[in-house]
C-alpha positions in Angstrom: 53.0 -31.3 -9.6 56.2 -29.0 -9.6 57.9 -31.0 -10.8 55.8 -32.5 -14.4 55.7 -28.7 -14.9 58.9 -28.3 -14.7 59.7 -31.0 -17.0 56.8 -29.9 -19.9 58.2 -26.3 -19.5 61.9 -27.9 -20.1 60.8 -30.0 -22.8 58.6 -27.4 -25.0 61.7 -25.5 -24.2 63.8 -27.9 -26.1 61.2 -28.4 -29.1 61.4 -24.4 -29.4 65.0 -24.3 -29.8 65.7 -27.7 -31.5 62.5 -25.8 -34.5 64.2 -22.4 -34.2 67.4 -24.1 -35.0 66.1 -26.6 -37.7 64.3 -23.4 -39.1 67.6 -21.4 -39.5 69.9 -23.8 -40.8 67.1 -25.3 -43.8 65.4 -21.7 -44.6 62.0 -22.6 -43.6 61.7 -19.3 -42.7 63.0 -17.9 -46.1 60.0 -16.5 -47.2 59.6 -14.4 -43.2 63.1 -13.5 -44.0 62.9 -11.9 -47.9 59.6 -10.6 -47.6 60.9 -8.3 -44.5 64.3 -7.7 -45.4 62.6 -6.5 -49.4 60.7 -4.2 -46.9 63.8 -3.1 -45.2 65.4 -1.8 -48.0 61.8 -0.1 -50.1 62.2 2.1 -46.3 65.1 4.3 -47.8 65.4 5.9 -51.4 68.9 6.4 -51.8 69.4 9.8 -54.4 71.0 8.6 -57.4 74.6 8.8 -58.3 75.0 11.5 -61.0 78.7 10.1 -61.9 76.8 6.9 -63.2 75.1 6.7 -66.6 73.8 4.1 -68.6 73.9 3.4 -72.3 71.1 1.3 -73.0 70.6 -1.2 -76.0 67.1 -0.6 -76.3 64.5 -1.8 -78.2 64.5 1.6 -80.1 68.4 1.2 -80.6 67.6 -2.1 -81.9 65.2 -0.2 -84.8 67.5 2.0 -85.3 70.9 0.5 -85.5 69.5 -3.5 -86.5 68.6 -6.9 -84.5 71.1 -8.3 -82.3 73.6 -9.2 -82.2 75.7 -5.7 -83.7 78.4 -5.7 -86.1 81.8 -5.3 -83.8 82.3 -2.2 -85.6 78.9 -0.5 -84.2 80.3 -1.4 -80.8 84.1 0.1 -82.0 82.1 3.3 -83.2 80.2 3.3 -79.7 83.1 3.5 -78.0 85.2 6.2 -80.0 82.2 8.7 -79.3 82.0 7.7 -76.2 85.8 8.2 -75.6 85.3 11.8 -77.7 82.7 12.4 -75.4 84.7 12.5 -71.8 83.6 8.9 -70.6 85.7 8.8 -67.3 85.3 5.0 -67.9 83.0 2.6 -70.2 82.2 -0.6 -68.6 80.6 -3.1 -71.3 78.4 -4.9 -70.2 78.4 -7.4 -73.2 80.4 -10.3 -73.6 82.7 -10.4 -76.6 84.0 -14.7 -75.9 84.3 -15.7 -79.8 85.7 -14.5 -82.6 84.1 -12.7 -85.6 85.2 -11.3 -88.5 89.0 -9.8 -87.9 88.7 -6.6 -89.5 85.9 -6.0 -87.3 87.8 -7.9 -84.3 90.4 -5.2 -85.1 88.8 -2.2 -85.3 87.1 -3.2 -81.9 90.4 -4.3 -80.0 91.7 -0.5 -81.6 89.0 1.4 -80.4 89.9 0.5 -76.4 93.4 0.6 -76.5 92.8 4.2 -77.8 90.1 4.7 -75.1 92.5 3.4 -73.1 89.1 3.1 -70.0 87.0 0.3 -71.4 86.1 -2.5 -68.8 85.6 -5.9 -69.7 83.2 -8.6 -68.0 84.6 -12.1 -67.6 82.0 -14.6 -66.9 82.2 -18.6 -66.0 80.9 -21.6 -67.2 81.0 -25.2 -66.1 83.7 -27.5 -67.4 83.2 -30.3 -70.4 85.0 -32.7 -68.5 82.3 -34.2 -66.0 83.7 -32.6 -63.0 81.0 -29.9 -62.3 84.0 -27.8 -62.0 83.7 -23.5 -62.8 85.8 -22.3 -65.5 86.6 -18.8 -66.4 85.4 -17.5 -69.8 87.6 -14.3 -70.9 87.1 -12.0 -73.8 88.8 -12.9 -76.6 92.8 -12.5 -76.1 92.7 -9.0 -78.1 89.7 -7.8 -76.2 91.4 -8.9 -72.9 94.6 -7.1 -73.9 93.2 -3.9 -74.8 90.8 -3.8 -72.0 91.7 -1.2 -69.0 90.6 -4.2 -66.6 87.8 -7.2 -66.4 86.3 -8.2 -63.4 83.3 -10.9 -63.4 79.5 -10.3 -63.9 78.0 -13.6 -61.8 75.1 -12.7 -60.7 74.2 -14.9 -56.8 70.3 -15.2 -56.4 69.0 -16.7 -52.8 67.2 -19.4 -53.2 63.9 -18.0 -53.6 65.4 -17.0 -57.2 65.7 -13.1 -56.4 69.0 -11.6 -56.9 69.5 -9.7 -53.2 73.5 -9.7 -53.3 77.0 -10.5 -55.3 80.0 -11.9 -54.8 82.3 -9.0 -54.5 85.3 -11.3 -55.7 84.9 -14.9 -56.9 88.1 -17.7 -57.2 88.6 -19.5 -60.8 88.7 -23.2 -60.4 90.9 -23.8 -63.2 93.5 -20.8 -62.9 93.2 -20.5 -59.0 92.8 -16.8 -60.0 91.4 -14.3 -57.5 88.5 -12.5 -60.3 86.8 -9.6 -58.7 83.5 -8.3 -60.0 83.8 -6.1 -62.9 82.4 -3.2 -60.5 84.8 -3.7 -58.2 87.4 -3.7 -60.8 85.6 -0.4 -61.7 85.8 1.0 -58.5 89.4 0.2 -57.8 90.2 1.8 -60.9 88.0 4.7 -60.4 89.8 4.8 -56.7 93.0 3.4 -57.0 92.0 1.4 -54.3 89.9 -1.6 -53.3 86.8 -1.0 -51.8 85.9 -1.3 -48.4 83.9 -4.0 -48.6 86.7 -6.3 -49.8 88.6 -6.1 -46.8 86.0 -6.0 -44.3 84.5 -9.7 -45.7 87.9 -12.0 -45.4 87.3 -15.1 -45.4 83.7 -14.9 -45.5 81.6 -15.5 -48.2 78.4 -14.7 -46.4 79.0 -11.6 -49.0 76.5 -8.3 -48.1 72.8 -7.0 -49.5 72.7 -4.9 -52.4 69.8 -2.1 -51.8 68.3 -2.2 -55.0 66.6 0.9 -56.8 63.0 1.3 -58.2 63.8 1.1 -62.6 64.9 4.3 -64.1 66.7 5.1 -61.2 69.8 6.4 -63.0 70.3 8.1 -65.7 70.4 6.2 -69.3 70.7 7.1 -72.4 69.8 5.3 -75.6 72.6 3.5 -77.5 71.8 4.6 -81.2 71.5 8.2 -79.7 75.4 7.7 -78.9 76.1 7.2 -82.6 73.9 9.1 -83.8 75.4 12.1 -82.1 72.1 13.5 -81.0 73.1 13.3 -77.8 75.1 16.9 -76.3 78.2 15.4 -74.7 77.7 17.4 -71.5 75.8 13.8 -70.4 78.6 12.2 -71.4 82.1 13.6 -69.5 83.6 12.3 -66.9 80.7 10.1 -66.4 81.7 6.0 -65.7 79.2 4.4 -68.5 78.0 1.6 -68.3 76.9 -0.2 -71.6 74.3 -3.2 -71.8 71.1 -4.7 -73.0 67.5 -3.7 -71.6 66.0 -4.6 -75.0 62.9 -7.4 -74.1 63.9 -10.3 -75.7 67.7 -10.2 -75.9 67.2 -12.2 -71.9 69.5 -9.8 -70.0 66.7 -9.2 -67.1 66.4 -11.0 -64.0 64.0 -11.3 -60.8 64.4 -8.6 -58.5 62.4 -8.2 -55.6 59.0 -6.5 -56.2 60.1 -2.8 -54.1 62.8 -2.9 -57.0 60.6 -3.4 -60.0 60.5 -7.4 -59.6 62.2 -7.4 -63.1 65.4 -5.5 -63.7 68.1 -5.5 -66.4 71.9 -6.9 -66.3 73.0 -3.3 -66.6 71.4 -1.8 -64.2 72.1 -4.7 -61.4 75.4 -3.5 -61.9 74.6 0.0 -61.6 73.0 -0.6 -58.4 76.0 -2.8 -57.4 78.7 -0.2 -58.4 76.6 2.7 -56.7 76.2 0.8 -53.5 80.1 0.4 -53.7 80.7 4.1 -53.9 78.0 4.9 -51.2 79.1 2.0 -49.0 76.2 1.5 -47.7 75.6 -2.2 -47.9 73.3 -4.2 -45.9 75.2 -6.5 -43.8 74.4 -10.2 -43.0 74.6 -11.7 -39.9 75.8 -15.2 -40.3 74.5 -18.8 -39.8 75.9 -19.2 -35.5 74.5 -15.0 -34.8 71.0 -15.5 -35.8 70.2 -19.1 -34.4 72.2 -17.4 -31.0 69.9 -14.5 -31.5 66.7 -16.7 -31.9 67.4 -18.9 -29.1 68.0 -15.8 -27.1 64.0 -15.1 -27.9 62.8 -18.2 -26.9 64.4 -17.7 -23.6 62.9 -14.3 -23.3 59.8 -16.0 -24.0 59.9 -19.1 -22.2 61.1 -16.9 -18.8 57.9 -14.8 -19.5 55.7 -18.5 -19.8 57.2 -19.1 -16.3 57.1 -16.1 -14.5 54.2 -13.9 -15.8 50.5 -14.7 -15.7 48.5 -15.4 -18.4 48.0 -12.0 -19.9 51.3 -10.6 -19.3 52.2 -13.5 -21.4 50.6 -12.3 -24.1 51.3 -9.2 -23.8 54.9 -9.7 -23.8 54.5 -12.6 -26.5 53.1 -9.6 -28.6 55.3 -6.9 -28.1 58.1 -9.4 -28.4 57.0 -10.1 -31.8 56.3 -6.6 -32.8 59.7 -5.1 -31.2 61.6 -7.9 -33.6 59.6 -7.0 -36.7 60.4 -3.3 -35.6 64.2 -3.6 -34.9 65.5 -5.9 -37.8 63.3 -3.8 -40.6 64.9 -0.5 -39.0 67.7 -2.0 -38.2 68.2 -2.8 -42.0 67.2 -0.1 -43.4 68.9 2.7 -40.8 72.0 0.7 -39.6 72.1 -1.6 -42.2 72.2 -4.9 -40.4 70.2 -8.0 -41.1 69.4 -10.5 -38.9 66.7 -12.9 -40.2 63.7 -12.7 -37.3 61.9 -15.4 -39.3 62.5 -18.5 -37.5 62.2 -16.7 -34.0 59.0 -15.3 -35.4 58.0 -18.9 -36.3 59.0 -20.0 -32.9 57.0 -17.8 -31.1 54.0 -18.4 -33.4 54.5 -22.2 -32.4 55.6 -22.0 -29.0 52.8 -19.6 -27.7 49.8 -22.2 -28.3 51.5 -24.7 -27.9 52.1 -23.9 -24.3 48.9 -22.7 -23.8 47.9 -25.7 -25.2 49.6 -27.7 -22.5 49.1 -25.3 -19.8 45.2 -25.3 -21.0 45.6 -29.6 -20.8 47.3 -29.5 -17.3 44.9 -26.8 -15.7 41.6 -28.8 -17.2 44.0 -32.3 -15.8 44.1 -30.0 -12.1 40.1 -29.4 -12.6 39.0 -33.2 -12.7 41.6 -33.8 -9.6 40.1 -31.5 -7.6 36.8 -31.6 -8.3 36.7 -35.7 -7.6 38.6 -34.6 -4.4 36.6 -31.5 -3.5 33.4 -33.8 -4.8 32.7 -35.3 -1.2 32.6 -32.3 0.4 29.0 -31.7 -1.2 27.6 -35.4 -2.8 24.7 -33.6 -4.2 27.1 -31.2 -6.5 29.8 -34.0 -7.0 27.7 -35.9 -9.4 26.3 -32.3 -11.5 27.6 -31.7 -14.5 29.0 -28.0 -15.1 27.4 -25.3 -17.6 29.6 -23.8 -20.5 30.3 -23.3 -23.4 32.7 -26.2 -24.1 34.1 -28.8 -21.8 36.6 -26.4 -19.7 33.9 -23.9 -19.2 32.1 -27.2 -18.0 35.1 -27.7 -15.8 35.3 -24.3 -14.8 31.7 -24.2 -14.1 31.8 -27.4 -11.7 34.7 -26.4 -9.8 33.1 -22.7 -9.4 30.6 -24.6 -7.6 32.4 -27.3 -5.8 34.3 -24.1 -4.4 31.1 -22.7 -3.8 29.8 -25.2 -1.3 33.7 -25.2 0.2 33.9 -21.4 0.9 30.1 -22.1 2.8 31.7 -24.5 4.4 34.8 -23.2 5.6 33.1 -19.9 6.3 30.5 -22.2 8.9 34.1 -24.0 10.6 35.4 -20.6 10.8 32.3 -19.3 12.5 32.8 -22.4 14.8 36.6 -21.8 15.6 35.6 -17.7 16.4 32.9 -18.5 18.5 34.4 -21.3 20.2 35.5 -20.3 24.2 39.0 -21.2 23.9 42.1 -20.2 22.1 41.9 -22.0 18.3 45.3 -22.1 16.1 45.4 -23.8 12.8 49.1 -25.5 11.9 50.0 -26.2 8.5 52.1 -29.0 7.3 55.3 -27.0 8.0 53.9 -25.8 11.5 53.0 -22.2 10.3 50.0 -20.4 11.9 47.8 -20.0 9.5 44.2 -19.2 11.3 43.6 -18.4 14.8 40.5 -17.4 16.1 40.4 -14.0 18.0 40.7 -15.3 22.1 44.1 -16.7 20.3 45.0 -13.3 18.5 44.7 -11.7 22.1 47.0 -13.8 23.5 49.7 -13.7 20.1 48.7 -10.7 17.7 46.6 -10.1 14.8 45.9 -13.6 12.8 48.1 -11.2 9.1 51.0 -12.2 11.1 51.6 -15.7 9.8 54.6 -17.1 11.8 56.5 -20.2 12.3 55.0 -21.3 15.6 58.4 -22.1 18.2 58.9 -18.5 16.9 55.4 -17.1 17.6 55.6 -18.4 20.9 59.1 -16.8 21.8 58.3 -13.5 20.1 55.5 -13.9 23.4 57.6 -15.7 26.3 55.2 -18.6 25.6 57.1 -21.6 26.7 55.6 -25.0 26.7 56.2 -27.3 29.8 58.7 -29.9 28.7 56.8 -33.4 29.4 53.5 -31.9 29.7 50.7 -30.1 26.8 50.6 -26.9 28.8 51.7 -23.6 27.7 53.4 -20.9 30.3 52.9 -17.7 29.3 55.2 -14.7 31.1 52.4 -13.0 32.9 51.6 -16.0 34.9 48.8 -17.3 32.9 48.8 -21.3 32.0 46.9 -23.1 29.1 46.6 -26.6 28.6 47.1 -27.6 25.2 45.5 -30.2 23.2 46.0 -31.4 19.5 44.4 -32.8 16.7 46.0 -33.7 13.6 44.3 -31.9 10.6 44.0 -34.1 7.0 44.1 -31.0 4.3 43.5 -33.5 1.6 40.6 -36.1 0.9 42.7 -39.0 -0.1 44.1 -39.3 2.8 46.7 -38.5 5.5 49.2 -39.9 3.2 48.7 -37.1 0.1 48.9 -34.6 2.7 52.1 -32.9 2.6 54.3 -36.6 2.5 52.5 -37.5 4.9 52.9 -35.0 7.7 49.2 -33.7 7.9 48.5 -30.0 9.7 47.4 -29.1 13.1 44.6 -28.1 15.3 45.9 -26.7 18.9 43.6 -26.2 21.1 44.5 -23.6 24.2 41.9 -24.1 26.9 42.9 -21.4 30.3 43.6 -23.1 33.1 44.9 -20.8 35.4 41.3 -20.2 37.8 41.4 -24.1 37.8 45.2 -24.4 39.0 44.6 -21.3 41.4 41.8 -23.2 42.6 43.3 -26.3 42.5 45.7 -24.9 45.0 43.5 -23.8 46.8 42.1 -26.6 47.8 45.4 -27.8 48.2 46.1 -25.7 50.9 42.6 -26.2 52.7 43.0 -29.5 52.6 46.1 -28.8 54.5 43.9 -26.2 56.4 41.5 -28.4 57.8 44.1 -31.3 58.1 46.2 -29.4 60.3 44.9 -26.5 61.5 41.3 -27.3 62.1 42.2 -30.0 63.2 44.4 -29.2 66.0 42.2 -27.2 68.2 39.3 -29.7 68.2 41.6 -32.4 69.0 42.7 -30.5 72.1 39.1 -29.7 72.9 38.4 -33.7 72.8 41.6 -33.9 75.2 40.7 -31.5 77.7 36.9 -32.8 78.0 38.4 -36.4 79.5 38.5 -36.6 83.1 42.0 -38.1 82.4 43.4 -34.5 81.4 45.7 -33.1 83.3 44.4 -30.1 84.5 44.7 -28.5 87.7 41.6 -26.8 88.0 37.8 -27.4 86.3 38.0 -23.6 85.4 41.4 -23.9 84.2 40.2 -26.6 81.7 36.7 -24.8 80.5 39.2 -21.6 79.7 41.5 -23.9 77.4 38.8 -25.3 76.0 37.4 -22.0 75.2 40.0 -21.3 73.6 40.3 -23.9 71.5 36.7 -22.9 70.3 37.0 -19.4 70.2 40.2 -20.5 67.7 38.0 -22.9 65.3 35.8 -20.2 65.4 37.8 -18.1 63.9 39.8 -19.8 61.5 36.6 -21.2 60.0 35.0 -16.6 59.7 38.1 -15.6 58.0 37.9 -18.7 56.1 34.9 -18.3 55.0 34.5 -14.6 54.3 37.6 -15.0 52.1 35.9 -17.9 50.2 32.8 -15.5 50.0 35.1 -12.6 48.7 36.1 -14.9 46.0 33.2 -15.5 44.3 30.8 -12.7 45.1 31.4 -9.3 43.3 31.9 -6.3 45.3 29.6 -3.8 46.1 29.8 -0.1 45.3 28.5 2.9 46.7 29.9 6.5 47.8 31.4 6.1 51.2 32.8 9.0 53.7 36.5 6.7 54.1 37.1 9.1 57.1 34.4 8.2 58.4 34.9 4.6 58.2 38.1 5.0 60.0 36.8 6.5 62.8 34.1 3.4 63.2 37.1 1.3 62.9 38.9 2.6 65.7 36.0 3.0 67.6 35.3 -0.5 67.4 39.0 -1.7 68.5 38.9 0.9 71.3 37.8 -1.3 74.0 39.9 -4.4 73.0 42.5 -1.5 73.0 42.3 0.3 76.5 42.4 -3.6 77.4 45.7 -4.1 76.3 46.9 -0.4 77.3 47.1 -0.1 73.6 46.9 3.9 72.3 45.1 4.2 68.8 45.5 7.6 66.9 43.9 9.0 64.2 45.3 11.0 61.7 42.5 11.9 59.2 42.1 14.9 57.6 39.0 17.4 58.8 37.1 17.6 55.3 35.2 14.5 54.2 37.2 12.0 51.3 34.5 10.0 49.5 35.1 7.2 47.3 33.7 4.7 45.2 34.3 1.5 47.8 32.2 -1.7 49.2 32.6 -0.3 52.8 31.4 -4.0 54.7 34.7 -5.3 52.9 37.0 -2.2 53.9 35.6 -1.8 57.3 36.7 -5.7 57.3 40.0 -5.1 55.8 40.8 -2.0 58.7 39.2 -4.4 61.5 41.9 -7.1 60.4 44.7 -5.2 60.2 43.6 -3.3 63.7 43.3 -6.7 65.3 46.4 -7.6 64.0 48.0 -4.9 65.6 46.5 -5.3 68.9 47.6 -9.5 69.3 50.8 -8.0 68.3 51.5 -5.1 69.8 53.0 -4.8 73.6 51.5 -2.6 76.0 51.9 1.1 76.4 52.2 1.3 72.9 50.3 3.3 70.0 48.5 1.9 66.5 48.6 4.7 64.2 45.8 4.9 61.4 46.8 8.0 58.9 44.4 9.1 56.1 45.8 11.4 53.5 44.2 13.2 50.7 44.6 12.4 46.7 47.5 14.3 45.0 47.3 16.0 41.6 49.8 13.5 39.8 48.3 9.8 41.1 44.3 10.5 42.3 44.7 8.4 44.7 44.2 8.2 48.2 46.4 6.7 51.0 45.5 4.7 54.1 48.4 3.5 56.5 47.9 1.4 59.6 51.0 1.2 61.9 52.2 -0.6 64.8 54.8 -0.6 67.6 55.2 -4.3 67.7 57.7 -6.4 67.0 57.9 -6.5 63.6 57.0 -9.5 60.6 59.5 -12.1 60.3 61.9 -12.6 57.5 59.7 -15.6 56.1 56.6 -13.6 56.4 57.6 -11.1 54.7 58.6 -13.0 51.9 55.1 -13.5 51.2 53.2 -11.5 54.0 49.4 -12.3 52.3 50.0 -15.8 51.4 47.3 -18.2 53.0 48.3 -20.5 55.4 51.5 -19.1 55.8 53.9 -19.0 58.1 52.8 -17.2 60.9 54.0 -16.6 64.8 50.8 -18.0 66.6 52.4 -16.3 69.9 49.5 -13.7 70.3 46.5 -16.3 69.6 45.2 -18.5 67.0 46.1 -17.7 62.8 46.8 -19.3 59.8 47.2 -16.2 57.6 43.8 -15.9 56.1 43.4 -12.2 57.8 45.8 -10.7 55.7 45.4 -12.8 52.6 41.7 -11.5 53.0 42.7 -8.1 53.1 44.9 -8.1 49.9 41.8 -9.6 48.1 39.5 -7.1 48.9 41.8 -4.3 48.5 43.3 -5.4 45.0 39.2 -5.9 44.0 38.6 -2.5 44.5 41.4 -1.7 41.9 44.3 -1.0 44.8 47.8 -1.7 46.2 48.8 -2.8 49.5 52.4 -2.8 50.7 54.1 -3.9 53.8 57.1 -2.2 55.7 58.4 -4.1 58.9 61.2 -3.7 60.8 62.5 -6.3 63.6 61.7 -4.9 67.0 60.0 -1.8 65.5 57.0 -2.7 64.2 55.0 -3.5 61.1 53.2 -0.6 58.6 50.5 -1.6 56.1 49.9 0.9 53.4 46.6 0.7 51.0 46.6 2.9 47.5 42.5 3.3 46.7 41.5 5.1 43.7 39.9 8.6 44.3 37.3 9.0 42.2 33.7 8.5 43.3 30.8 6.9 41.4 28.7 8.4 39.3 
């Protein structure tokens, strides 16, 4: 799916780039570009150059002087009067290519020589030999010799037929000479240097654009007023005078941008060009290579937005890009004097956005169809139902909404089932990432939001999967049995999910108690098969006549001893089993009285063994919240063990201390002066059926196991201190709070 999307994106990108490049090279966007360029030119109104004056051969002049063409003596008279008025330069935008009456031609040539400031135009025509060469048309030789300088007046029109630029110099194909434009020649004559645009242009033929002003921008005087002498000479003095036809019907008018009046006379175009040369504010036109590169960059930004941004932001960026492009190019031409045609980029934006939208809509529609087909199996009652909506896509969306609603309900049901399960459940995706946990799993491995790779999650909580077994062990000793089941997330079969790797559901069942009970069962079997069986076998042996016993009384005493051993083992085992299953029933008790009663119960046996019981208890009662029967048996077991292992003429010390101010606990200890516990027994003194010393009677460690379990059932702790040959001390710490 992703590969197909990338392929479509690249295809549309390539199409947009090729279209944009073709649009630039073919001029497809010229109409847009020219409209924007003309708008840019209209934004700035440059003040008229007061050194430029137009002498118009207008309709009034034709009425006053006569029809066109005028006799050359009339032109000579016009030049003479302008020279006498002090004109700086007289630029004649009138063609003098053919000889007429010799006397009249001589008069005109004389007027030009005497003025010394007349500039004449040069034109071009097509060679008559069929070669389409550009051939120079110069003025009659005597006029050319009399002129100060000459320049061509060829106009260059854009593909839309509008004049916006002029070639500042041209190469004559017949002579090979470079001929400057007449306004360039005028600039050079006025300032004794070429205009900067000539040097900046270099070898490029992409001449800069001219900001044409509205008609009437420059001072204008009718030619007949000059001939009649009715104009104050101050209007002519030190002026660069351009003489040209403006009358209708003389054919010297050309199409210009609408903001410049749509039609403009040739002489006014020349005045605009000279004014632009002097002001130096041409509009530089970007090369085709620059325009193509700029357009492609815009397309790349647009397609990056298609790829990275959501639809609403894509639309906003597209509109912002188009508006920014328009504003930047228009203001760039008007303010900075640099024109980069934006039309191709705008066309590319206009075409690319709907194309991408159509392609994505088609992809979404196909995706909705596929997903609807996939999810249809979730609910047969929806699978055949068409959605409602205005159009096809709306109906698809409505159907998908119903399917997703049904799917969400079922997902919520499954989630509730998982949450209600008694075991911890973890759901993995095809990559082994934890995507879902119920609360019991969250209690083990943190909140559901912490999605992690399963091995990293287990390592984080020091959980280890036992090699070769489906068993998980935690650091605190808990064990969990692992049950796994593949989770196929695709309706089409397991091969469709993640390239054939389905997800997985992992169930963790807490088997800590089961393992403990299994261990206890094994211990019990060993206990029944060995410790309980041994005294019974001894009793059976002693009951036989052939038993090697010296007297009948000794036999019965030994049978009694073995029977008492069996009864003690059975009683300890029953008490331990009962404590494992039954809850601790607590009440407010006086711990001092409980210790005294235990000492009283042990007194007869202690007296018989010549052992002293010492009580170190406070005078005031100490009340705690505990089970009196369990604590009484704890004391009986500890005191009984001390009596069994203590030699005569020793003491057993029962100590009880009040809670201190820091721990709020009561400390109870039972200490003897016996042989102490062996190193083997000290490794785990409270283990069932652990290592024991049978020298003082029957025992398999069940009494101490009971003591340990009973103390822990009261949220207490018990520790052992023992020195070989010096005695053993059991220290019990219990919470000091009394019950409510």
